[in-house]
N, C-alpha and C positions, 0 to 999 in steps of 0.2 A: 438537505436530506443528510439523517444522522449513520452512523457509521453499519449498524445492524441491519436498516433497511438497504442501504447500498449493496453491503455481503450479499444480503438476499436476493437484490436484484440481477447480481452479478450471477450468483448459483442458478437461480432460476433461465436466464438468459445464456448463459456459456457453461454451465456446471456440466453436464453430459459431457458434451465434447472435451472440457480441461480435464476432466475424469480420466476421460480415453488416454487423452496427450499423457496425462502421469506427472507426478511432481518434478521429477527431474527436468522433464522440457519447461513446465511452468516457469522454475528459477531460471532456465536460459532465456526464455520469453520477457520475465521480469528483469534481468538482468541488461538486456537488450534497450528495452524502454526504458532504464535509468540512463544507460550511454546516448539515447534520443532525446532526455531532458537535460543531460549535463552539457550537451551541444544548444540544445535550444536556450539556457540561460546564458551561455556562452555568446551565442550570433542571433540568437531567434528573439523573435517581437513576443510580448505580451500574451497574444493570441497562441503563439507557437507553446510557449510554457504553459499556459492554461490546457492545451490540448495534451501535452506530454504529462503532465501532471495527473489528469485524467488517466491516463495509459497507466502511469504505474500504480494509484491505486486499483483499478481495476484487475489487475494482474495481483496484486499483492492480495485484494480480495479472495481471487481465484486460488490463491497458495493457501491462504488461511483455511480456507473452506475444505480443502483436499488435506491438510493436516487436522482438520478438526478442531479448529480453533477461531474461537471468538473475537473478532477484531474489536469489540468492545473491552473483553478480557484483557487483551494484550495493551489497548490504551490505558487501560487501569492503573498499570504498573506508574504513570506520569500523574496520577489524580491529585496528589498532594504535592507536586510539583517536582522535583529533581529525585530520582528513585534515592539517591547517594546522601543528600544533606536535607531533603525535604524542602528546601527553599525557593522561593518563589519571589525575584529572580535565584536562582544557582549562586550559591554562596561556596560553592568548590574550591579549591585551588587549582 
């Protein structure tokens, strides 16, 4: 699934509820999910890590939607590699 399709699926599935919750609460949920991902990376199984990465992506897509930002547009910053040096791999010091 590409980013645009995923972002649209999250908007269709959770968009109304997430908009009612608001940006600040969405950032809080995203932060909580990042914490759960950190724990899964440290102590969890691969299945736990996949689960938590999915949750982080879902909350990130929700936040982007509430801010009116397309995830493809945000990802385009890295289209040529490193945004600073344009290297692939990065050659920044």
